[in-house]
Backbone as CSV, one residue per row, in Angstrom:
resi,resn,N_x,N_y,N_z,CA_x,CA_y,CA_z,C_x,C_y,C_z
1,MET,0.962,-1.140,0.071,0.466,-0.249,0.171,1.062,1.429,0.125
2,LYS,0.604,1.791,-0.873,1.666,3.310,-0.955,0.619,4.369,-0.553
3,THR,0.889,5.391,0.192,0.131,6.433,0.558,1.304,7.767,0.431
4,GLY,0.504,8.746,-0.306,1.691,10.096,-0.630,2.807,9.794,-0.894
5,GLY,2.996,9.097,-2.182,4.154,8.636,-2.606,5.446,7.766,-1.354
6,ASN,4.544,7.993,-0.242,6.158,6.824,0.600,5.415,5.416,0.369
7,PHE,5.909,4.532,1.025,5.280,2.981,1.167,5.289,3.607,2.754
8,LEU,3.779,3.191,2.732,2.613,2.979,3.940,2.829,4.543,4.636
9,GLY,3.661,5.808,4.187,3.195,6.720,4.668,4.572,7.134,6.516
10,THR,5.433,7.636,6.178,6.265,7.734,7.229,5.426,7.331,8.716
11,TRP,3.742,8.379,8.674,3.431,8.182,9.960,3.011,7.176,10.212
12,TYR,2.886,5.910,9.748,2.398,4.933,9.761,3.281,3.830,10.241
13,TYR,4.569,4.426,10.571,6.031,3.601,11.111,5.432,3.559,13.033
14,ARG,5.184,4.923,13.140,5.305,5.633,14.391,3.896,4.813,15.133
15,LEU,2.879,4.648,14.142,1.770,4.193,15.014,2.084,2.271,15.517
16,ALA,3.111,1.940,15.213,3.549,0.083,15.415,4.427,0.379,16.281
17,ASP,4.804,1.507,16.837,6.231,1.188,17.631,5.991,1.705,18.888
18,ASP,7.148,0.784,20.175,6.278,0.529,21.391,5.907,1.931,21.947
19,ALA,6.531,2.779,21.932,6.512,4.038,22.732,4.682,4.534,22.325
20,CYS,4.054,4.207,21.410,3.027,4.343,20.916,1.675,4.234,21.958
21,THR,0.952,4.643,22.106,-0.322,4.464,23.311,-1.475,3.507,23.005
22,LEU,-1.176,3.202,21.640,-2.263,2.771,21.169,-2.906,1.171,21.858
23,PRO,-3.898,0.672,21.600,-4.341,-0.625,22.498,-3.017,-1.971,21.546
24,LEU,-3.120,-2.376,22.495,-2.162,-3.488,21.595,-2.683,-4.054,20.280
25,ALA,-3.590,-4.976,20.092,-4.424,-5.553,19.206,-4.515,-4.157,17.681
26,GLU,-4.800,-2.937,18.113,-4.261,-1.718,17.373,-2.835,-2.052,16.392
27,LYS,-1.703,-1.902,17.324,-0.732,-1.916,17.425,-0.014,-3.113,16.324
28,GLU,-1.080,-4.050,16.632,-0.521,-5.688,15.727,-0.710,-5.383,14.802
29,LYS,-2.210,-4.968,14.061,-2.813,-4.385,13.097,-1.796,-3.465,11.675
30,TYR,-0.863,-2.738,12.805,-0.089,-2.307,12.087,1.167,-2.313,11.789
31,LYS,1.776,-3.489,12.901,2.940,-4.376,12.657,2.794,-4.958,11.461
32,LYS,1.208,-5.761,11.156,1.306,-6.924,10.370,1.249,-5.938,8.761
33,ALA,1.037,-5.124,8.829,0.584,-4.018,7.696,1.907,-3.736,6.834
34,ILE,3.145,-3.232,8.375,4.417,-3.195,7.472,5.358,-3.881,7.045
35,THR,5.029,-5.381,8.064,5.990,-6.444,7.556,5.353,-6.882,6.415
36,ALA,4.028,-7.103,6.185,3.767,-7.493,4.664,4.287,-6.988,3.376
37,GLU,4.221,-5.127,3.485,4.916,-4.370,2.695,6.059,-5.052,2.562
38,ALA,7.016,-4.983,3.675,8.480,-5.039,3.763,8.251,-6.775,2.485
39,ASP,7.752,-7.844,2.760,7.686,-8.727,2.312,7.267,-8.583,0.975
40,SER,6.667,-7.872,0.751,6.143,-7.668,-0.764,7.245,-6.952,-1.658
41,LEU,7.945,-6.122,-1.230,9.056,-5.435,-1.640,10.422,-6.339,-1.647
42,ILE,10.243,-7.093,-0.772,11.382,-8.159,-0.913,11.161,-9.534,-1.971
43,GLN,9.902,-9.433,-2.655,9.322,-10.505,-3.944,9.692,-9.593,-4.495
44,LYS,9.471,-7.973,-4.444,9.772,-7.420,-5.810,11.223,-7.546,-6.414
45,MET,11.941,-7.629,-5.220,13.409,-7.046,-5.362,14.492,-8.839,-5.694
46,ALA,13.283,-9.473,-5.654,14.211,-10.828,-6.000,13.925,-10.879,-7.942
47,LYS,13.173,-10.172,-8.177,12.558,-10.296,-9.815,13.614,-9.260,-10.241
48,ILE,13.642,-8.287,-9.720,14.328,-7.220,-10.253,16.144,-7.048,-10.373
49,PRO,16.983,-7.156,-11.795,18.508,-7.555,-11.580,19.340,-7.082,-11.088
50,TYR,18.666,-5.722,-10.471,19.899,-4.768,-9.414,19.154,-4.803,-8.019
51,ILE,18.303,-5.705,-8.112,17.776,-6.076,-6.535,17.614,-5.176,-5.533
52,ILE,16.856,-3.674,-5.941,16.299,-3.070,-5.646,15.325,-2.566,-5.372
53,PRO,14.225,-2.177,-4.566,12.956,-2.418,-4.054,11.801,-1.726,-5.151
54,ILE,12.410,-0.759,-6.028,11.517,-0.072,-6.837,11.647,-0.765,-8.573
55,ASP,10.782,-0.380,-9.256,10.558,-0.803,-10.738,10.362,0.452,-11.441
56,GLU,10.224,1.776,-11.211,10.320,2.417,-12.186,10.778,3.755,-11.071
57,PHE,11.627,4.441,-12.565,13.151,5.000,-12.498,12.567,6.579,-12.626
58,GLN,12.373,7.505,-12.234,11.789,9.123,-12.108,13.296,9.905,-11.609
59,TRP,12.496,10.801,-11.935,13.505,11.878,-11.306,12.993,11.509,-9.703
60,GLY,13.769,11.866,-8.642,13.675,11.568,-7.160,13.154,10.527,-7.197
61,SER,13.823,9.247,-7.609,13.429,7.853,-7.329,13.879,7.350,-6.552
62,ASN,15.761,8.349,-5.875,16.291,7.785,-4.878,15.421,7.943,-3.602
63,SER,14.393,8.834,-3.643,13.923,9.148,-2.362,12.844,7.625,-2.351
64,ASP,12.779,7.127,-3.053,11.755,5.993,-3.375,12.594,4.827,-2.350
65,VAL,13.710,4.928,-2.786,14.827,3.894,-2.237,14.915,3.732,-0.939
66,ILE,15.239,5.112,-0.283,15.597,5.650,0.837,13.889,5.562,2.104
67,ASP,12.913,5.543,1.256,11.360,5.472,1.845,11.245,3.106,1.883
68,ALA,11.882,3.198,0.950,11.729,1.585,1.330,12.404,1.080,1.813
69,SER,13.784,1.557,2.662,14.885,1.075,3.492,14.272,1.509,4.835
70,MET,13.870,2.409,4.398,12.931,2.982,5.897,12.032,1.812,6.682
71,LEU,11.176,1.250,5.706,10.357,0.484,5.753,11.228,-0.842,6.196
72,PHE,11.979,-1.203,5.732,12.292,-2.630,6.198,12.970,-2.331,7.821
73,CYS,14.015,-1.009,7.900,14.178,-1.047,9.487,12.590,-1.433,10.109
74,MET,11.968,-0.335,9.722,10.420,-0.424,11.086,10.299,-2.125,11.083
75,ALA,10.169,-2.573,9.972,9.534,-3.994,9.492,10.300,-4.820,10.880
76,TRP,11.786,-4.148,10.498,13.069,-5.385,11.466,12.400,-4.853,13.015
77,LYS,12.474,-3.624,13.414,12.327,-3.027,14.351,10.938,-3.854,15.370
78,VAL,9.840,-4.178,14.580,8.445,-4.742,15.159,8.481,-6.057,14.677
79,SER,9.443,-6.464,14.003,9.026,-8.639,13.969,10.817,-8.926,14.410
80,LYS,11.815,-8.247,14.678,13.204,-8.493,14.865,13.393,-9.994,13.777
81,ASP,13.071,-10.048,12.691,12.903,-10.920,11.513,14.514,-10.610,11.165
82,LYS,15.027,-11.236,10.775,16.479,-11.183,10.107,16.312,-10.993,9.088
83,ASN,15.495,-12.080,8.604,15.372,-12.019,7.313,14.407,-10.901,6.242
84,ILE,14.235,-10.180,7.001,13.323,-8.557,6.658,14.208,-7.794,5.795
85,THR,15.604,-8.219,6.144,16.834,-7.132,5.703,17.775,-7.694,4.680
86,MET,17.671,-8.975,4.622,17.781,-9.668,2.954,17.504,-11.306,2.706
87,ARG,16.951,-11.127,1.850,16.975,-12.641,1.241,17.391,-13.051,-0.044
């Protein structure tokens, strides 16, 4: 799910953070969405010869790579799954 040009929107990551005061069930919903998006990008990377998480290149596409990197970091943070960072 892309929101506003960023993967899930940067604000979305904070909703799954331990410091967030949302109910646990709500946090779990966000954690699942974040890890599912990371898994989706990893599957996409496997199909791209350069092993990068984007398949559209336009002006400013380097920010899309950074956005994906932030998503991978947050997915690792909420799941502690080492496979999220590289498969």
